[in-house]
N, C-alpha and C positions, 0 to 999 in steps of 0.2 A: 615538609612532601608527601603525597598523597600515599594510602597503600595501595600497590600495585594490581593483589588479587581483587580487592574490593574494585577498583577501578574495573578489572577483562571479568568480572562475577556480572556487573549491574551492563555494563556492555554486551555483554553475549546472551543475559536474559531478551534484553533490550532487544535486540537482534529475533532472536526465539518466538517472544511474543510477537514482534511484528510480521511475521514467517506465518507466523498459523493464524494470524486473524489475515495475512495477504492472499495466503490461499482461498481460504471460505471466497472473501471479494473476489478474486476472481473469477474464480465459478459462476459467481452469483448477478456481476456487473451487468451480463446484457439481459439481467430479468427483470422485469418491475415483481416486486414486494407483495407477497400474497394478501390482499386485501375484501372483505367480506362484500360481495358484489350488491351494486343499489337493486332495490324490488322494484320491477316492471312493473307498471300500472297498466297500459294497454300494451293490445298483442302487434302494432305495428310500431318499428324504431323512429325515433323522430330522423336518426341519420345514419346513415352509414359507417357500417362498423369496420375501423381500420386499425386489429391491431396491432402491426407493425407500428405504424406512427405512434398509436399509443404508449408501448414500448418504449421507443425510439425518443419522445418528447416525455418522460416520467419524470419528475423531480427529484426522485430518491435515488431512483436509476443513474443521474446523471450524475448526483452528487456520490454517491456510490465508485463511480465511473473518476471523478475527478481525485476522490480519497486515492482510490488503486496506484494512480498515475504518480501522485507527491509520494503515495510509497517506494515505489519502487525506483524515484529516482532521490529519496531519502536512503535507499537501502547501497546502490553506487555513487551516491555522493561520501559515503561513508567510508564507504571500499576504496573510491579514490583517494580521500583524505585520510587516511592506515596505511597505502602505501607509499604517500610523499611524507608522513612523517615515519616510513621506515626508512626510504631514501636519505633523509635527513641524518638519520640517526648513524645509520652503515656508514655518510660521509664525517660524520662528526669523531667516530672511532678507529680513524683509521691509522690519525696520531697515535691511539692509545694500540691497537690493536695491529695494524697493518694493513696494508691491499688486500 
């Protein structure tokens, strides 16, 4: 039998750590990371600047967005799993404690 206090503490720590990271990630997921700008050697740009498209297709931003979606899904699944476990425990306890 495992130590209930340790299980609950580990779970709570994981939830809090995920929540802290998710707060930052949700705020930053729509931006590109700060990078040094390349040196411009001519006064005329080679192509038209499109900052919206650059942000939309940035691979680091897309990876962060995917990670945010996965973390939110993991929290939702964990919540659903715990609710199911609680319902199963309640049903199994009926013979011992009554309805």
